[in-house]
N, C-alpha and C positions, 0 to 999 in steps of 0.2 A: 156096040158098047163097051167102053175098058170096064173089066171086072176087078173089085180091089178086092184084098187077103184082110178079114177082121182077126181078133186079136185071136180067136179060138179056132184061127184056121178054116174055118168057111168064106165061102166067096161071095159077093154080093154087087150089084150094080153100081158104079159111081157113080154118087150124088152128089151135086154141085152144092146143092141147096144147103146141107150138112156142113159142109167146110164154110161159104158163107155166114152162115149159125156161128160156127165155132168163132170166128176172126170179130164177128159182132160183138161176142161173150169177151174177148180180148180188150177189146176197146177202138177196131177198126170202125170208119166210117160204112154204111153202106156201100159207096162208090169205090173206098179202097178194098172193101172185103168182095166185091163183086171183079173187080179190076186182075186182084191176086189167085183168084178161084177160075178165073179164065184163062189165067197163065198158069197154070195147077193144070187144068183138061190139057194145056196144049202139052204137057211136060211130063206127062205120067204112061206110063208101061201096062200090060198086062198084069196082073196078080200081082201091082206093088201094095204094099201094108197100107192099111190106114194110117201107122205111127208114122210111119215116113212120108204119107202125106201130110198129116198135121207140121211133121220140121220145117218140109217145103215151104208149106203156108207160111209160118209163124218166121222163117229167115228170111224170105219176100217181103214180106209186112214190116220188115225193119229199114226197108229203102224208104217206107211212107211215116211209119212210128218208132222212131229208133227205142220208146221208153217201153217197147215190147221185149228187149233183148235183155229185160232187166227180171223177167218172170217168166215162170214154169207156166203150163197149165194148170187150170185150179183143179182138175181129177186128179192130178200128181199127187198137187200143194197138198190135200187133202188127205192123203194117204201118209203125208211126211208126220203131220202131227203125231204127238205121241198118244197113244192111248188112254193112259190115265194120269193124271187129272184132265191133260190139257182139251182133248177132243169134247169129251163132258163139258165144259168149260164153254168151250168154242159151240159148242150146240146152244147151250144155254144163253150164250151172246146172242146168235142170229135171232133165237125165238123171242127172246126182247125186247128184240127192233123189231119185230113183228104185233107186236101188243099180245105178248104173253106176260103173262106172269110167272116166273118161275122160281122155284125155289129147290136147292141141292140137292145133293144124295141124301135118300132118308132111312132110316129103318124102323118097320112098319109091323105087327104083330097080325100073323093071320089066324084063322083057327086050330092049325096044328103046328105052321114052325113059325119062327121072325122071319122076314124077307129084307134084306136091303136091298134099293132099288136108285136108281140113277137121277131121278129129282120129278117134280109133280108141277105140269104146268095148268095155268086155267085160264079161259080165253072163252069166250060169247057164254059163260053160265057152266060152262062145261068143266068139270074137273077130271084129269089127266096123270096115269099112270106112265112116265118117260122107261125106256130102255133103249140105252146108248149102245150102238157098236161103231168098233171101226176097225179097217184092214189096212197094213201095210201095201197090198197088191189089191191095185185099183180092179184088178180081174177077179179076186176072191170075193165069193156073195155070201151073203149071209145066209145060212143051212137053214131048215126045215128044225133039226134039233132046239134051235134060237127059240120059232115061235112058239113049240111044242112046251118048251120052258114055260116061257114069257106066259102063256095060255092058262099053266098049272098053277104058277106063281098072284095072275090075277084072280083067280077062284079061289084060292084060299084066303086072299086080302079080302076080298069080298066077303065069304064064309065069318071071319076075324069080326067084320063091319058086321055084319047081322048079329053077333050074336055079344056086339057091345066089345070088344076086344081092340079095337082100332077105330079111329075117328074121321078115317078115310073112305067117304062113300064113292069112287072113283066111276066116271062113266063111260071111258074108256082106255083103251091103251093104245100110242103112239111107240113106235121103232119105228129109232133115226141111223142110220147107219151112212159112209161117206162111198159105200157102193150102192147095190142093191141086193132083194132079197133072189135065192134061188127061184127058180121056176115052181118048184114044191112046194116050198116055203112061202109064197106069194099065195099061190091057188087055197092054200089051209085057211092064210093070215084074212085073204077076203071072205072065206066061207065062214069063221066062225066069229069077225068083226075087228079082228087087231088092225089098228091103223099104220100105216107104215110110209116113211118118207127117207127119201134115198137121190142117187145120181140121178136127175130127170124120173124120178116116182116121188110121187103119181108125175104124168107125164104132162108135162107143162107147169107142175107146180112142186117140183121135188126141191130137195135142197140145194143145188147148186143155183137154181131159182135167186130162189129167197136170199142166196148171198150176193146173187147179181144185183138184183134191184136194191139193194142199202150197201155196196161196195164195202160186204164188209171181208175183205180177203185174208186170210192167214197170213203170218209173215214168214211161213214155209211156201209162199210162192215167189219170193226173192229167190232166184239163183243162186246167188253168192252166198247166202246165208247158212253156214256151217251147222248141225248138230250142234254142236256148244254153244254155238251164241242164240238157237233156237231155245234150248233150256235155260241159257241166263235169263233170256225175256221171261221166259213163261214165270219162273221165278219171281219176277217182279211184275207180274200180273201182265204182261204183254205178248198178248197172243193174236191178233189183229193189225195190219198197216193203220189203220185209224188211233188203235192205242200207241203205236211206234212214234207217227206224226205227234201223237198228243203229250208223248215223255220228252220229246226237244228240250232239251236243257236240264233237265235231269238226270241223275246216277242210276244207270242199269247196270252195271259192272261191265260196260264194254267201254275197249278204249274211244277217247272222245273223237280223233281222227277218223274211226273204222265208222262211230255211230254216224257219225255226221255222211259216210259215205253211203250207209245203210239208209236214212232218212232220206236222203238226197234220191236213191232207189223207189222208195216208198211214195214219196211224193211224187216222182214221176209215173209210176203206174194209176196212181189216184185221181192224179192230172187226167189222164187218157179220158175218165168219164165225166170232165166235168166240162167242157170246150163246149 
């Protein structure tokens, strides 16, 4: 069995099912995903990096799905969203699409001090304190210190509620990030009851899965999109590909010819998922 090298330098056996799952997420049919994976198995060498395998798989898939050439992988795209306020707004868009009621940043009086939180979500009769974190590096995880600070903030807000200093009876906390919690942070969060949503976390129901289910891809998934164009679109309230397509015919600060090209790429990527 060929060993592959993960991003942290550790090695593991090549797992074809991981490649298949990745290709299905970027729009491949089951047959195409399996055909490309079979080709990958026959063309990799001992110690090859998982990053290299992904590049090979996406290039091979272009033979079957040309629109794939327009997009980055979702993990990278999430890290290319600006932290504030874009990623926070993007999280709200995703949660709203999954039947949460969400309000934006709030300042709440705790027992000791006031606290700014990233939002309040409501679902199934529960009121949730949202803490949103993003990282520019997909392999940079949210540290223990964040969970510790969130717990302290939550405790002070709850005490403030008991004493009539605020009107927010939070039932739980949800930390949302574009990567994961560190192992230490996750262990602490599980122990004290902080919920977390990140890349494939919780397993099979992470932020990536919620995005894929609703095809709420950020504009940063477009390979050709520049940082300047990303910022211009954000200033006009365009953060997702769906919003970009809905902005067709509107003035959003990008030259008409260039906007036409971006729209064609966005429609091609979204079109992969409605065949």
